[in-house]
Structure formats: C-alpha cells, structure tokens
Biopython code that builds the backbone (N, CA, C, O; Angstrom):
import numpy as np
from Bio.PDB.StructureBuilder import StructureBuilder

atoms = [
    (1, "MET", "N", (0.849, -1.177, 0.000)),
    (1, "MET", "CA", (0.000, 0.000, 0.000)),
    (1, "MET", "C", (0.895, 1.240, 0.000)),
    (1, "MET", "O", (1.772, 1.373, 0.853)),
    (2, "HIS", "N", (0.680, 2.124, -0.929)),
    (2, "HIS", "CA", (1.406, 3.396, -0.972)),
    (2, "HIS", "C", (0.596, 4.395, -0.146)),
    (2, "HIS", "O", (-0.589, 4.598, -0.406)),
    (3, "CYS", "N", (1.226, 5.012, 0.839)),
    (3, "CYS", "CA", (0.485, 5.860, 1.759)),
    (3, "CYS", "C", (0.557, 7.344, 1.476)),
    (3, "CYS", "O", (-0.334, 8.076, 1.908)),
    (4, "GLY", "N", (1.529, 7.811, 0.801)),
    (4, "GLY", "CA", (1.590, 9.239, 0.552)),
    (4, "GLY", "C", (3.011, 9.723, 0.466)),
    (4, "GLY", "O", (3.939, 8.963, 0.193)),
    (5, "SER", "N", (3.158, 11.004, 0.706)),
    (5, "SER", "CA", (4.484, 11.598, 0.661)),
    (5, "SER", "C", (4.524, 12.759, 1.634)),
    (5, "SER", "O", (3.532, 13.070, 2.293)),
    (6, "ASP", "N", (5.659, 13.383, 1.716)),
    (6, "ASP", "CA", (5.820, 14.533, 2.595)),
    (6, "ASP", "C", (5.822, 15.812, 1.763)),
    (6, "ASP", "O", (6.530, 16.765, 2.086)),
    (7, "ALA", "N", (5.031, 15.833, 0.693)),
    (7, "ALA", "CA", (4.991, 16.982, -0.208)),
    (7, "ALA", "C", (4.247, 18.144, 0.436)),
    (7, "ALA", "O", (3.172, 17.983, 1.013)),
    (8, "HIS", "N", (4.856, 19.316, 0.316)),
    (8, "HIS", "CA", (4.226, 20.534, 0.824)),
    (8, "HIS", "C", (3.663, 21.378, -0.309)),
    (8, "HIS", "O", (2.867, 22.285, -0.068)),
    (9, "THR", "N", (4.066, 21.092, -1.533)),
    (9, "THR", "CA", (3.561, 21.784, -2.708)),
    (9, "THR", "C", (3.361, 20.765, -3.824)),
    (9, "THR", "O", (3.861, 19.642, -3.749)),
    (10, "VAL", "N", (2.632, 21.162, -4.847)),
    (10, "VAL", "CA", (2.397, 20.270, -5.981)),
    (10, "VAL", "C", (3.718, 19.865, -6.625)),
    (10, "VAL", "O", (3.875, 18.720, -7.047)),
    (11, "SER", "N", (4.664, 20.791, -6.703)),
    (11, "SER", "CA", (5.941, 20.474, -7.350)),
    (11, "SER", "C", (6.770, 19.452, -6.569)),
    (11, "SER", "O", (7.709, 18.876, -7.117)),
    (12, "MET", "N", (6.439, 19.223, -5.307)),
    (12, "MET", "CA", (7.183, 18.262, -4.489)),
    (12, "MET", "C", (6.582, 16.855, -4.514)),
    (12, "MET", "O", (7.205, 15.911, -4.027)),
    (13, "ILE", "N", (5.385, 16.704, -5.072)),
    (13, "ILE", "CA", (4.723, 15.396, -5.092)),
    (13, "ILE", "C", (5.585, 14.387, -5.833)),
    (13, "ILE", "O", (6.089, 14.670, -6.920)),
    (14, "GLY", "N", (5.750, 13.229, -5.252)),
    (14, "GLY", "CA", (6.519, 12.155, -5.858)),
    (14, "GLY", "C", (8.005, 12.201, -5.561)),
    (14, "GLY", "O", (8.752, 11.323, -5.993)),
    (15, "THR", "N", (8.438, 13.209, -4.833)),
    (15, "THR", "CA", (9.868, 13.322, -4.526)),
    (15, "THR", "C", (10.307, 12.234, -3.561)),
    (15, "THR", "O", (11.374, 11.645, -3.737)),
    (16, "CYS", "N", (9.499, 11.958, -2.542)),
    (16, "CYS", "CA", (9.874, 10.962, -1.546)),
    (16, "CYS", "C", (8.640, 10.219, -1.047)),
    (16, "CYS", "O", (8.139, 10.506, 0.041)),
    (17, "PRO", "N", (8.147, 9.265, -1.835)),
    (17, "PRO", "CA", (6.968, 8.513, -1.392)),
    (17, "PRO", "C", (7.271, 7.630, -0.182)),
    (17, "PRO", "O", (8.375, 7.102, -0.042)),
    (18, "ASN", "N", (6.291, 7.482, 0.671)),
    (18, "ASN", "CA", (6.378, 6.630, 1.860)),
    (18, "ASN", "C", (5.586, 5.356, 1.591)),
    (18, "ASN", "O", (4.422, 5.419, 1.197)),
    (19, "ASN", "N", (6.205, 4.217, 1.800)),
    (19, "ASN", "CA", (5.546, 2.933, 1.529)),
    (19, "ASN", "C", (5.330, 2.160, 2.816)),
    (19, "ASN", "O", (6.218, 2.051, 3.662)),
    (20, "ILE", "N", (4.121, 1.624, 2.940)),
    (20, "ILE", "CA", (3.774, 0.810, 4.105)),
    (20, "ILE", "C", (2.995, -0.399, 3.605)),
    (20, "ILE", "O", (2.040, -0.270, 2.840)),
    (21, "ARG", "N", (3.417, -1.561, 4.045)),
    (21, "ARG", "CA", (2.675, -2.777, 3.694)),
    (21, "ARG", "C", (1.532, -2.910, 4.692)),
    (21, "ARG", "O", (1.730, -3.288, 5.846)),
    (22, "ALA", "N", (0.325, -2.587, 4.216)),
    (22, "ALA", "CA", (-0.853, -2.624, 5.091)),
    (22, "ALA", "C", (-2.094, -2.791, 4.245)),
    (22, "ALA", "O", (-2.102, -2.484, 3.054)),
    (23, "SER", "N", (-3.144, -3.283, 4.880)),
    (23, "SER", "CA", (-4.394, -3.510, 4.147)),
    (23, "SER", "C", (-5.530, -2.589, 4.599)),
    (23, "SER", "O", (-6.538, -2.452, 3.906)),
    (24, "ASP", "N", (-5.360, -1.965, 5.757)),
    (24, "ASP", "CA", (-6.390, -1.050, 6.250)),
    (24, "ASP", "C", (-5.741, -0.035, 7.187)),
    (24, "ASP", "O", (-4.539, -0.103, 7.443)),
    (25, "LEU", "N", (-6.525, 0.893, 7.692)),
    (25, "LEU", "CA", (-5.987, 1.962, 8.519)),
    (25, "LEU", "C", (-5.319, 1.425, 9.786)),
    (25, "LEU", "O", (-4.260, 1.917, 10.177)),
    (26, "ASP", "N", (-5.912, 0.440, 10.421)),
    (26, "ASP", "CA", (-5.308, -0.126, 11.628)),
    (26, "ASP", "C", (-3.925, -0.718, 11.327)),
    (26, "ASP", "O", (-2.998, -0.583, 12.126)),
    (27, "SER", "N", (-3.797, -1.368, 10.177)),
    (27, "SER", "CA", (-2.505, -1.929, 9.776)),
    (27, "SER", "C", (-1.482, -0.828, 9.523)),
    (27, "SER", "O", (-0.301, -0.987, 9.833)),
    (28, "VAL", "N", (-1.938, 0.293, 8.957)),
    (28, "VAL", "CA", (-1.045, 1.427, 8.707)),
    (28, "VAL", "C", (-0.506, 1.960, 10.030)),
    (28, "VAL", "O", (0.697, 2.182, 10.171)),
    (29, "ILE", "N", (-1.390, 2.163, 10.993)),
    (29, "ILE", "CA", (-0.980, 2.680, 12.306)),
    (29, "ILE", "C", (-0.014, 1.711, 12.982)),
    (29, "ILE", "O", (0.989, 2.132, 13.560)),
    (30, "LYS", "N", (-0.308, 0.437, 12.913)),
    (30, "LYS", "CA", (0.567, -0.576, 13.516)),
    (30, "LYS", "C", (1.942, -0.567, 12.850)),
    (30, "LYS", "O", (2.964, -0.649, 13.532)),
    (31, "ALA", "N", (1.968, -0.467, 11.524)),
    (31, "ALA", "CA", (3.244, -0.436, 10.804)),
    (31, "ALA", "C", (4.042, 0.826, 11.165)),
    (31, "ALA", "O", (5.257, 0.760, 11.351)),
    (32, "LEU", "N", (3.364, 1.959, 11.262)),
    (32, "LEU", "CA", (4.044, 3.195, 11.642)),
    (32, "LEU", "C", (4.659, 3.080, 13.033)),
    (32, "LEU", "O", (5.817, 3.443, 13.242)),
    (33, "LYS", "N", (3.875, 2.573, 13.978)),
    (33, "LYS", "CA", (4.376, 2.424, 15.350)),
    (33, "LYS", "C", (5.526, 1.421, 15.419)),
    (33, "LYS", "O", (6.420, 1.549, 16.255)),
    (34, "GLY", "N", (5.498, 0.430, 14.541)),
    (34, "GLY", "CA", (6.534, -0.596, 14.546)),
    (34, "GLY", "C", (7.740, -0.259, 13.677)),
    (34, "GLY", "O", (8.675, -1.053, 13.572)),
    (35, "GLY", "N", (7.719, 0.906, 13.061)),
    (35, "GLY", "CA", (8.847, 1.311, 12.224)),
    (35, "GLY", "C", (8.950, 0.544, 10.918)),
    (35, "GLY", "O", (10.031, 0.449, 10.337)),
    (36, "LYS", "N", (7.846, 0.002, 10.455)),
    (36, "LYS", "CA", (7.847, -0.787, 9.224)),
    (36, "LYS", "C", (7.446, 0.090, 8.031)),
    (36, "LYS", "O", (6.449, -0.170, 7.358)),
    (37, "VAL", "N", (8.239, 1.120, 7.791)),
    (37, "VAL", "CA", (7.981, 2.073, 6.719)),
    (37, "VAL", "C", (9.243, 2.193, 5.874)),
    (37, "VAL", "O", (10.349, 2.253, 6.412)),
    (38, "SER", "N", (9.083, 2.229, 4.575)),
    (38, "SER", "CA", (10.237, 2.476, 3.703)),
    (38, "SER", "C", (10.007, 3.757, 2.916)),
    (38, "SER", "O", (8.871, 4.153, 2.655)),
    (39, "TYR", "N", (11.097, 4.384, 2.549)),
    (39, "TYR", "CA", (11.043, 5.649, 1.820)),
    (39, "TYR", "C", (11.800, 5.498, 0.522)),
    (39, "TYR", "O", (12.843, 4.845, 0.477)),
    (40, "GLU", "N", (11.288, 6.090, -0.521)),
    (40, "GLU", "CA", (11.946, 6.066, -1.824)),
    (40, "GLU", "C", (12.192, 7.501, -2.250)),
    (40, "GLU", "O", (11.591, 8.435, -1.720)),
    (41, "GLY", "N", (13.061, 7.656, -3.188)),
    (41, "GLY", "CA", (13.223, 8.982, -3.769)),
    (41, "GLY", "C", (14.471, 9.694, -3.322)),
    (41, "GLY", "O", (15.481, 9.081, -2.978)),
    (42, "LYS", "N", (14.374, 11.002, -3.337)),
    (42, "LYS", "CA", (15.531, 11.837, -3.060)),
    (42, "LYS", "C", (15.072, 13.078, -2.298)),
    (42, "LYS", "O", (13.878, 13.302, -2.101)),
    (43, "TYR", "N", (16.044, 13.868, -1.880)),
    (43, "TYR", "CA", (15.711, 15.114, -1.212)),
    (43, "TYR", "C", (15.124, 16.110, -2.206)),
    (43, "TYR", "O", (15.407, 16.055, -3.403)),
    (44, "VAL", "N", (14.316, 17.004, -1.699)),
    (44, "VAL", "CA", (13.756, 18.075, -2.520)),
    (44, "VAL", "C", (14.883, 19.036, -2.883)),
    (44, "VAL", "O", (15.769, 19.295, -2.069)),
    (45, "SER", "N", (14.851, 19.557, -4.091)),
    (45, "SER", "CA", (15.913, 20.470, -4.530)),
    (45, "SER", "C", (15.868, 21.776, -3.731)),
    (45, "SER", "O", (14.829, 22.156, -3.192)),
    (46, "ILE", "N", (16.993, 22.435, -3.671)),
    (46, "ILE", "CA", (17.084, 23.724, -2.980)),
    (46, "ILE", "C", (16.101, 24.722, -3.596)),
    (46, "ILE", "O", (15.443, 25.471, -2.873)),
    (47, "ASP", "N", (15.999, 24.736, -4.927)),
    (47, "ASP", "CA", (15.072, 25.659, -5.593)),
    (47, "ASP", "C", (13.635, 25.460, -5.123)),
    (47, "ASP", "O", (12.919, 26.430, -4.877)),
    (48, "LYS", "N", (13.215, 24.203, -4.999)),
    (48, "LYS", "CA", (11.850, 23.931, -4.539)),
    (48, "LYS", "C", (11.662, 24.335, -3.080)),
    (48, "LYS", "O", (10.604, 24.840, -2.705)),
    (49, "MET", "N", (12.680, 24.116, -2.263)),
    (49, "MET", "CA", (12.587, 24.513, -0.853)),
    (49, "MET", "C", (12.521, 26.028, -0.711)),
    (49, "MET", "O", (11.760, 26.543, 0.107)),
    (50, "VAL", "N", (13.319, 26.745, -1.508)),
    (50, "VAL", "CA", (13.286, 28.214, -1.479)),
    (50, "VAL", "C", (11.911, 28.712, -1.903)),
    (50, "VAL", "O", (11.350, 29.611, -1.277)),
    (51, "GLU", "N", (11.370, 28.126, -2.968)),
    (51, "GLU", "CA", (10.041, 28.515, -3.450)),
    (51, "GLU", "C", (8.982, 28.296, -2.366)),
    (51, "GLU", "O", (8.144, 29.162, -2.117)),
    (52, "TRP", "N", (9.035, 27.132, -1.732)),
    (52, "TRP", "CA", (8.053, 26.801, -0.697)),
    (52, "TRP", "C", (8.169, 27.749, 0.492)),
    (52, "TRP", "O", (7.159, 28.260, 0.974)),
    (53, "ASN", "N", (9.397, 27.991, 0.973)),
    (53, "ASN", "CA", (9.596, 28.881, 2.120)),
    (53, "ASN", "C", (9.196, 30.309, 1.795)),
    (53, "ASN", "O", (8.590, 30.984, 2.627)),
    (54, "ARG", "N", (9.522, 30.776, 0.608)),
    (54, "ARG", "CA", (9.143, 32.129, 0.198)),
    (54, "ARG", "C", (7.621, 32.273, 0.177)),
    (54, "ARG", "O", (7.082, 33.268, 0.662)),
    (55, "THR", "N", (6.941, 31.292, -0.376)),
    (55, "THR", "CA", (5.473, 31.326, -0.428)),
    (55, "THR", "C", (4.886, 31.337, 0.976)),
    (55, "THR", "O", (3.955, 32.094, 1.253)),
    (56, "ARG", "N", (5.420, 30.507, 1.861)),
    (56, "ARG", "CA", (4.915, 30.473, 3.244)),
    (56, "ARG", "C", (5.123, 31.808, 3.934)),
    (56, "ARG", "O", (4.222, 32.296, 4.617)),
    (57, "LEU", "N", (6.298, 32.410, 3.769)),
    (57, "LEU", "CA", (6.572, 33.703, 4.399)),
    (57, "LEU", "C", (5.643, 34.791, 3.867)),
    (57, "LEU", "O", (5.103, 35.583, 4.639)),
    (58, "LEU", "N", (5.460, 34.828, 2.552)),
    (58, "LEU", "CA", (4.577, 35.832, 1.966)),
    (58, "LEU", "C", (3.135, 35.655, 2.434)),
    (58, "LEU", "O", (2.456, 36.630, 2.754)),
    (59, "ASN", "N", (2.674, 34.409, 2.471)),
    (59, "ASN", "CA", (1.304, 34.155, 2.935)),
    (59, "ASN", "C", (1.139, 34.536, 4.402)),
    (59, "ASN", "O", (0.124, 35.121, 4.782)),
    (60, "SER", "N", (2.129, 34.207, 5.226)),
    (60, "SER", "CA", (2.068, 34.559, 6.644)),
    (60, "SER", "C", (2.053, 36.069, 6.815)),
    (60, "SER", "O", (1.285, 36.596, 7.620)),
    (61, "TYR", "N", (2.895, 36.768, 6.062)),
    (61, "TYR", "CA", (2.948, 38.224, 6.152)),
    (61, "TYR", "C", (1.594, 38.825, 5.783)),
    (61, "TYR", "O", (1.093, 39.713, 6.472)),
    (62, "MET", "N", (1.009, 38.337, 4.695)),
    (62, "MET", "CA", (-0.283, 38.880, 4.265)),
    (62, "MET", "C", (-1.385, 38.561, 5.270)),
    (62, "MET", "O", (-2.304, 39.361, 5.445)),
    (63, "ASP", "N", (-1.310, 37.412, 5.932)),
    (63, "ASP", "CA", (-2.284, 37.097, 6.988)),
    (63, "ASP", "C", (-2.189, 38.106, 8.121)),
    (63, "ASP", "O", (-3.212, 38.543, 8.649)),
    (64, "VAL", "N", (-0.965, 38.484, 8.501)),
    (64, "VAL", "CA", (-0.773, 39.473, 9.564)),
    (64, "VAL", "C", (-1.299, 40.838, 9.111)),
    (64, "VAL", "O", (-1.998, 41.513, 9.867)),
    (65, "VAL", "N", (-0.971, 41.240, 7.897)),
    (65, "VAL", "CA", (-1.447, 42.521, 7.369)),
    (65, "VAL", "C", (-2.973, 42.553, 7.364)),
    (65, "VAL", "O", (-3.573, 43.538, 7.794)),
    (66, "ASP", "N", (-3.601, 41.490, 6.884)),
    (66, "ASP", "CA", (-5.062, 41.430, 6.849)),
    (66, "ASP", "C", (-5.655, 41.501, 8.252)),
    (66, "ASP", "O", (-6.653, 42.186, 8.478)),
    (67, "TYR", "N", (-5.037, 40.791, 9.192)),
    (67, "TYR", "CA", (-5.524, 40.818, 10.575)),
    (67, "TYR", "C", (-5.432, 42.232, 11.145)),
    (67, "TYR", "O", (-6.386, 42.720, 11.749)),
    (68, "VAL", "N", (-4.307, 42.879, 10.958)),
    (68, "VAL", "CA", (-4.128, 44.237, 11.470)),
    (68, "VAL", "C", (-5.145, 45.171, 10.816)),
    (68, "VAL", "O", (-5.733, 46.017, 11.488)),
    (69, "ASP", "N", (-5.351, 45.019, 9.518)),
    (69, "ASP", "CA", (-6.333, 45.849, 8.818)),
    (69, "ASP", "C", (-7.738, 45.690, 9.406)),
    (69, "ASP", "O", (-8.490, 46.660, 9.498)),
    (70, "ARG", "N", (-8.081, 44.486, 9.796)),
    (70, "ARG", "CA", (-9.427, 44.204, 10.312)),
    (70, "ARG", "C", (-9.588, 44.504, 11.791)),
    (70, "ARG", "O", (-10.641, 44.983, 12.214)),
    (71, "CYS", "N", (-8.561, 44.232, 12.581)),
    (71, "CYS", "CA", (-8.771, 44.120, 14.019)),
    (71, "CYS", "C", (-7.955, 45.045, 14.906)),
    (71, "CYS", "O", (-8.091, 44.974, 16.127)),
    (72, "SER", "N", (-7.138, 45.881, 14.368)),
    (72, "SER", "CA", (-6.207, 46.585, 15.234)),
    (72, "SER", "C", (-6.255, 48.089, 15.052)),
    (72, "SER", "O", (-6.567, 48.604, 13.978)),
    (73, "ALA", "N", (-5.935, 48.772, 16.134)),
    (73, "ALA", "CA", (-5.809, 50.226, 16.071)),
    (73, "ALA", "C", (-4.613, 50.614, 15.219)),
    (73, "ALA", "O", (-4.516, 51.762, 14.785)),
    (74, "LEU", "N", (-3.712, 49.695, 14.976)),
    (74, "LEU", "CA", (-2.543, 49.983, 14.141)),
    (74, "LEU", "C", (-2.928, 50.237, 12.686)),
    (74, "LEU", "O", (-2.120, 50.755, 11.915)),
    (75, "ARG", "N", (-4.144, 49.881, 12.308)),
    (75, "ARG", "CA", (-4.522, 49.996, 10.904)),
    (75, "ARG", "C", (-4.422, 51.433, 10.402)),
    (75, "ARG", "O", (-4.156, 51.652, 9.221)),
    (76, "ARG", "N", (-4.629, 52.403, 11.267)),
    (76, "ARG", "CA", (-4.559, 53.790, 10.800)),
    (76, "ARG", "C", (-3.133, 54.187, 10.423)),
    (76, "ARG", "O", (-2.929, 55.131, 9.659)),
    (77, "HIS", "N", (-2.145, 53.464, 10.959)),
    (77, "HIS", "CA", (-0.754, 53.717, 10.601)),
    (77, "HIS", "C", (-0.394, 53.004, 9.288)),
    (77, "HIS", "O", (0.510, 53.418, 8.562)),
    (78, "GLY", "N", (-1.105, 51.956, 9.019)),
    (78, "GLY", "CA", (-0.906, 51.222, 7.774)),
    (78, "GLY", "C", (0.353, 50.367, 7.765)),
    (78, "GLY", "O", (1.391, 50.759, 8.298)),
    (79, "LEU", "N", (0.246, 49.222, 7.166)),
    (79, "LEU", "CA", (1.391, 48.347, 6.942)),
    (79, "LEU", "C", (1.548, 48.214, 5.435)),
    (79, "LEU", "O", (0.553, 48.165, 4.711)),
    (80, "PRO", "N", (2.777, 48.156, 4.957)),
    (80, "PRO", "CA", (2.944, 47.983, 3.518)),
    (80, "PRO", "C", (2.359, 46.645, 3.074)),
    (80, "PRO", "O", (2.503, 45.645, 3.777)),
    (81, "ARG", "N", (1.708, 46.617, 1.930)),
    (81, "ARG", "CA", (1.087, 45.390, 1.433)),
    (81, "ARG", "C", (2.064, 44.577, 0.584)),
    (81, "ARG", "O", (1.684, 43.567, -0.008)),
    (82, "SER", "N", (3.309, 45.014, 0.525)),
    (82, "SER", "CA", (4.326, 44.217, -0.175)),
    (82, "SER", "C", (5.439, 43.901, 0.801)),
    (82, "SER", "O", (5.667, 44.635, 1.763)),
    (83, "PHE", "N", (6.115, 42.826, 0.552)),
    (83, "PHE", "CA", (7.140, 42.318, 1.462)),
    (83, "PHE", "C", (8.485, 42.521, 0.874)),
    (83, "PHE", "O", (9.488, 42.159, 1.488)),
]
sb = StructureBuilder()
sb.init_structure("model")
sb.init_model(0)
sb.init_chain("A")
sb.init_seg("    ")
for serial, (resi, resn, name, xyz) in enumerate(atoms, 1):
    if name == "N":
        sb.init_residue(resn, " ", resi, " ")
    sb.init_atom(name, np.array(xyz, "f"), 0.0, 1.0, " ", f" {name:<3s}", serial, name[0])
structure = sb.get_structure()
C-alpha cells in the first residue's frame, strides 16, 4: 500500500513517497508504530525549498497585514502590502 508523501507543494509530489505494507488503517498505524515504513526517492531540490519557504513567508505576512487591517488600532498607521 502506498500511503503518501511529505509533499508541501504540488511540485514536491513524488519526490519521496512513503511505503507501508498494510491492508487497512489499523494496519497502517501498527506499521508506523513498529517502524515498518520504507522511503523512496531523493531530497527536494534547494530551488523547490526556497520557493516553498518564500510562499509560506509571503502568505504569513499577508495574513498578519489582513488581521491588522481588520482588528487593530494599528490599521490607521498602515502596513505595507508588499514584502
């Protein structure tokens, strides 16, 4: 049974699939607890990691800006909408 991967973006899918020999969810949990998991593939490239981290930082920044705009007295001072 192929269980998934540790992909954080579409471009990372298939980079390092996780394999578990199991037939149902209980078997998956048992295999995980017993360390019966194998990994295939390779590390994600630096370019993909930079892209992912940059996207996360930009999204987090915009979440803070939006929150301040909605909920804070700081909104009258304004925060730049670009990072």
